C-alpha positions, 0 to 999 in steps of 0.5 A: 851826043855821048862821048866815050873813052875810045874818042878821047884825043891824046893828052885830053883830060876827061871825067868818067860819067858812066859805064856798062858794068857788064862790059868792064872788067872787075880789075879796071873797076878796082883800079879806080875806073869809076864815075867821077874819076879823072882820066887822061889819054897818054898814048895809043898803040900803033894799030889803035888798040890798046889805049894807054891812060892814067886813072887816079895816077895809075897807068892802065892799058884799056882795050878799044872795045872796053873803052867804047863802053866808058862814057866821059865828059871832056874837062881839058883840051891838050 
């Protein structure tokens, strides 16, 4: 089963494994949302969208529908 960024729990750390390049905004790619980079979920908005994460020490808000297109591998539990 492939996990996505949308399934990450608060304070879990993961490594980005793959993503659908057609669905990811170029701005996220430029900010380091690339395969091999570490991502940590910091907070989820009250209605579940957007997700507030760190990628390469940058704080980024990612829409839930975009997060569903980013495949991850969990490396650390909270």
